[in-house]
Residue, then its C-alpha position, 0 to 999 in steps of 0.5 A: m403402669g400407674y393407677d390414680l385411685p381415690i384413697n379408699a378405692e380397691m383395684s379391679t380384678n383386671e387391674v390386680k391381674d395386670v400387676v401380677a402379670k407385669l411383676q411375674g414378667e419382670a422378675p423371678v417371683a416364687s410367691i406372691a402374698l395377698s394381704g389387706g385388710e382381709p383378703f377374703l373380703r374380695k369375691d375375686l380372690p380365687e380368680i386372683a390366686r389362680a392368676i398368680n399360679k398361672g404365672g408360675a408363682d405360689a399364692v399366699i393369703i395372709t389372713n386374720g382367720t376370721l373368714l377362713t371358712e370351708e367355702h373360702v378354703a374350697a375356693t382357694v385351697a388348690n391355688c394357695s397357702y395360708e398364713v394366719t396372723l395372731l396379732s390382730 
């Protein structure tokens, strides 16, 4: 499955979920890290984290921490763990 996207285009929610499902169907994946840019800029991040969990893996959000708000944590905490980079 390939995607012909312009250089600055983002994958849709369904495209990300399709890639996650394909990966989990082909390999024994224990965790999937979501990084970026900044993952918390995606409004669908909680949905993506849930899809990763549903497939049996842990979701890890790699963030610079600037958008790690109470609301974002509340929306994702049951589905993932966080890694905060300090090199930004």
